[in-house]
C-alpha positions as CSV (number, residue, x, y, z in Angstrom):
1,M,10.4,-16.6,8.2
2,V,6.8,-16.2,9.3
3,P,5.0,-19.6,9.2
4,L,2.8,-19.8,6.1
5,E,-0.2,-20.9,8.1
6,Q,-0.5,-17.4,9.3
7,F,-1.3,-16.3,6.0
8,T,-3.5,-18.7,4.2
9,A,-6.9,-17.8,5.8
10,R,-8.8,-15.1,3.9
11,V,-9.8,-12.0,5.8
12,H,-13.5,-11.2,5.9
13,S,-13.6,-8.1,8.2
14,V,-11.5,-5.0,9.1
15,D,-10.9,-6.4,12.5
16,A,-9.5,-9.6,10.8
17,V,-7.3,-7.4,8.8
18,V,-5.9,-5.6,11.9
19,H,-5.3,-9.0,13.5
20,R,-3.3,-10.4,10.6
21,M,-1.1,-7.1,10.4
22,R,-0.4,-7.1,14.0
23,A,0.8,-10.7,13.9
24,L,3.0,-9.8,11.0
25,G,4.5,-6.8,13.0
26,A,5.2,-9.0,15.9
27,A,6.9,-11.5,13.6
28,W,9.3,-9.2,11.7
29,P,12.3,-7.2,12.9
30,E,11.5,-3.5,13.6
31,R,14.0,-2.2,10.9
32,D,12.8,-4.7,8.3
33,G,11.4,-2.6,5.3
34,V,8.2,-4.5,4.9
35,A,7.6,-4.3,8.8
36,V,8.0,-0.4,8.4
37,F,5.3,-0.3,5.8
38,N,3.1,-2.8,7.7
39,R,3.1,-0.4,10.7
40,V,2.1,2.4,8.5
41,Y,-0.7,0.4,6.9
42,L,-1.8,-0.9,10.3
43,A,-2.2,2.6,11.6
44,V,-4.4,3.5,8.5
45,T,-6.6,0.4,8.9
46,E,-7.1,1.0,12.6
47,E,-8.1,4.6,11.7
48,V,-10.6,3.3,9.1
49,D,-12.0,0.9,11.8
50,R,-12.4,3.6,14.2
51,R,-14.2,5.8,11.6
52,L,-16.4,2.9,10.7
53,E,-17.5,2.8,14.4
54,T,-18.3,6.5,14.6
55,G,-20.5,6.4,11.4
56,H,-18.0,8.4,9.3
57,F,-18.8,6.3,6.1
58,T,-22.3,6.9,4.5
59,D,-22.2,3.4,3.1
60,A,-20.5,1.1,5.7
61,R,-20.9,-2.1,3.7
62,A,-19.1,-0.5,0.7
63,A,-16.3,0.9,2.8
64,I,-15.7,-2.4,4.6
65,T,-15.7,-4.3,1.5
66,L,-13.3,-1.9,-0.4
67,D,-11.0,-1.9,2.8
68,V,-10.9,-5.7,3.2
69,R,-10.4,-6.2,-0.6
70,F,-7.6,-3.7,-0.7
71,A,-5.9,-5.3,2.3
72,E,-6.1,-8.7,0.7
73,R,-3.9,-7.5,-2.2
74,Y,-1.1,-6.6,0.3
75,L,-1.6,-9.7,2.3
76,D,-1.5,-11.9,-0.9
77,A,1.9,-10.4,-1.7
78,V,3.2,-11.2,1.7
79,E,1.8,-14.8,1.4
80,A,3.4,-15.1,-2.1
81,V,6.9,-14.3,-0.8
82,A,6.3,-16.6,2.4
83,D,5.5,-19.4,0.0
84,E,8.6,-18.5,-2.2
85,R,6.6,-17.4,-5.1
86,R,6.9,-14.1,-6.9
87,P,4.6,-11.2,-5.7
88,P,3.3,-8.6,-8.2
89,A,6.0,-6.5,-9.8
90,C,4.8,-3.4,-7.7
91,W,5.9,-5.3,-4.6
92,R,9.1,-6.8,-5.6
93,P,11.5,-4.0,-4.9
94,L,10.2,-3.6,-1.4
95,F,10.6,-7.3,-0.7
96,Q,14.0,-7.5,-2.4
97,L,15.5,-4.4,-0.6
98,R,13.8,-4.9,2.7
99,R,17.1,-5.4,4.6
100,H,19.3,-3.0,2.6
101,P,21.3,-0.8,5.1
102,G,21.3,2.2,2.8
103,V,17.5,2.5,2.4
104,R,15.9,4.8,5.0
105,P,12.6,3.9,6.8
106,L,10.7,6.7,5.2
107,Q,11.6,5.2,1.7
108,F,10.3,1.8,2.7
109,A,7.1,3.3,3.8
110,L,6.6,5.3,0.7
111,A,7.5,2.4,-1.6
112,G,4.9,0.2,0.2
113,I,2.2,3.1,-0.2
114,N,3.2,3.5,-3.7
115,A,2.6,-0.2,-4.6
116,H,-0.5,-0.5,-2.5
117,I,-2.1,2.8,-3.9
118,G,-0.8,2.7,-7.4
119,H,-1.6,-0.9,-8.2
120,D,-3.7,-2.5,-5.5
121,L,-6.3,0.1,-4.8
122,A,-7.3,0.2,-8.5
123,L,-7.9,-3.6,-8.6
124,A,-9.5,-3.6,-5.0
125,V,-12.1,-1.2,-6.5
126,V,-12.8,-3.8,-9.3
127,D,-12.9,-6.4,-6.8
128,T,-15.5,-4.6,-4.7
129,C,-17.6,-3.9,-7.7
130,R,-17.5,-7.5,-8.5
131,T,-18.3,-8.5,-4.8
132,L,-21.1,-6.1,-4.3
133,G,-22.5,-6.2,-7.9
134,C,-22.1,-2.4,-8.5
135,E,-20.5,0.1,-10.8
136,P,-17.4,2.0,-9.7
137,A,-19.4,5.3,-9.6
138,E,-21.3,3.7,-6.6
139,L,-18.1,3.4,-4.7
140,E,-16.6,6.8,-5.3
141,D,-17.8,8.1,-1.8
142,A,-16.2,5.1,0.1
143,F,-13.0,5.5,-2.1
144,D,-12.7,9.2,-1.3
145,R,-13.3,8.8,2.4
146,V,-10.8,5.8,2.7
147,G,-8.3,8.0,0.7
148,D,-8.9,10.9,3.0
149,V,-7.7,8.7,5.8
150,L,-4.4,8.0,4.1
151,V,-3.9,11.6,3.3
152,S,-4.8,12.6,6.9
153,L,-1.9,10.4,8.1
154,E,0.5,11.1,5.5
155,E,2.1,14.1,7.1
156,R,2.3,12.2,10.4
157,I,4.0,9.4,8.6
158,R,6.5,11.7,7.1
159,E,7.2,13.4,10.5
160,D,7.6,10.2,12.3
161,L,9.9,8.6,9.8
162,M,12.0,11.7,8.6
163,P,15.5,12.0,9.7
164,G,16.4,14.8,12.1
165,P,17.1,18.3,10.8
166,D,20.9,17.7,11.4
167,L,20.7,14.7,8.8
168,L,18.3,16.2,6.3
169,Q,20.0,19.0,4.3
170,I,18.5,20.7,1.3
171,A,20.8,18.8,-1.0
172,D,20.1,15.4,0.7
173,P,18.8,12.9,-1.9
174,L,16.0,12.0,0.3
175,T,14.5,15.5,-0.2
176,H,14.5,15.0,-3.9
177,L,12.9,11.6,-3.5
178,L,10.0,13.0,-1.3
179,G,9.3,15.7,-3.7
180,A,9.1,13.2,-6.7
181,W,6.0,11.2,-5.3
182,S,2.6,12.4,-4.4
183,L,0.0,10.5,-2.5
184,D,-2.8,12.6,-3.8
185,R,-1.6,12.0,-7.6
186,A,-1.3,8.4,-6.9
187,R,-4.8,8.1,-5.5
188,D,-6.2,10.0,-8.5
189,A,-4.3,7.7,-10.8
190,A,-5.7,4.7,-9.0
191,W,-9.3,5.8,-9.5
192,S,-8.7,6.5,-13.3
193,A,-7.0,3.0,-13.5
194,A,-9.9,1.3,-11.6
195,R,-12.5,2.8,-14.0
196,A,-10.3,1.8,-17.0
197,V,-10.0,-1.8,-15.9
198,W,-13.8,-2.0,-15.1
199,A,-14.6,-0.6,-18.7
200,L,-12.3,-3.3,-20.1
201,R,-14.0,-6.1,-18.2
202,E,-15.5,-7.5,-21.4
203,L,-12.2,-7.5,-23.2
204,P,-10.1,-9.6,-20.9
205,D,-6.9,-9.8,-22.9
206,L,-6.7,-5.9,-23.2
207,A,-7.6,-5.7,-19.4
208,E,-4.9,-8.1,-18.4
209,E,-2.3,-6.3,-20.6
210,F,-3.4,-2.9,-19.0
211,V,-3.0,-4.4,-15.4
212,E,0.4,-5.8,-16.3
213,R,1.6,-2.5,-17.7
214,L,0.1,-0.8,-14.6
215,D,2.0,-3.3,-12.3
216,T,5.3,-2.9,-14.1
217,G,5.2,1.0,-13.9
218,V,4.3,1.1,-10.4
219,G,7.1,-1.3,-9.7
220,L,9.6,1.0,-11.5
221,V,8.5,3.8,-9.5
222,G,8.9,1.8,-6.2
223,R,12.5,0.7,-7.1
224,C,13.4,4.6,-7.8
225,L,11.9,5.4,-4.2
226,L,14.2,2.7,-2.7
227,T,17.4,4.0,-4.3
228,P,20.0,3.4,-1.5
229,L,21.2,6.6,-0.1
230,S,24.8,6.4,1.1
231,P,26.2,6.5,3.8
232,P,23.5,4.8,5.8
233,L,21.9,6.7,8.8
234,G,24.3,6.9,11.7
235,A,27.4,6.8,9.5
236,R,27.8,10.5,9.0
């Protein structure tokens, strides 16, 4: 287990996020399911950092704040597990099945992306609005540009983690799982959820219920994405 002290300090910059995720990657076994997602997310965060340096974002402050608040949601889930507390429901399937031999790396990656986009991104938008004292509409450009980084890397992620053609047949269950989830749709749903949570901010009980249902629903999708596929790779 990674020492808890590695997780307790809050991150305040994209560089700090990158440092934390690199430390996690060094501490976990390569085949660990959370480590698989962590490598994917690290690549995304490094690309966001590179684009910040090249002036890709019209409002760098908004983009940095959104990126950091977004990352904190994942890092908080890691910290909860390290501290033997329950993470949000959206993250539980990945942490529970992280060492399952019948779950393929691409499944781990997609399950983590599902949790982070489907649940964390919406709440990160709200966190950012509160931090900057702005409305969601003022973050839409930063939201879209960060999302574009995810989409631009999605194909590479799938290619890197997809089994070879000798293992992936048209009837392979992984083919069906891949076709059942879309990053674009998840991103659109996250934006709608963020606007809904923000609109409900004066009704905290209703907002809490909405977020709880969102968390549960995303967790259910994650559990489906992590359906063990037998036999494990290499056993055919």
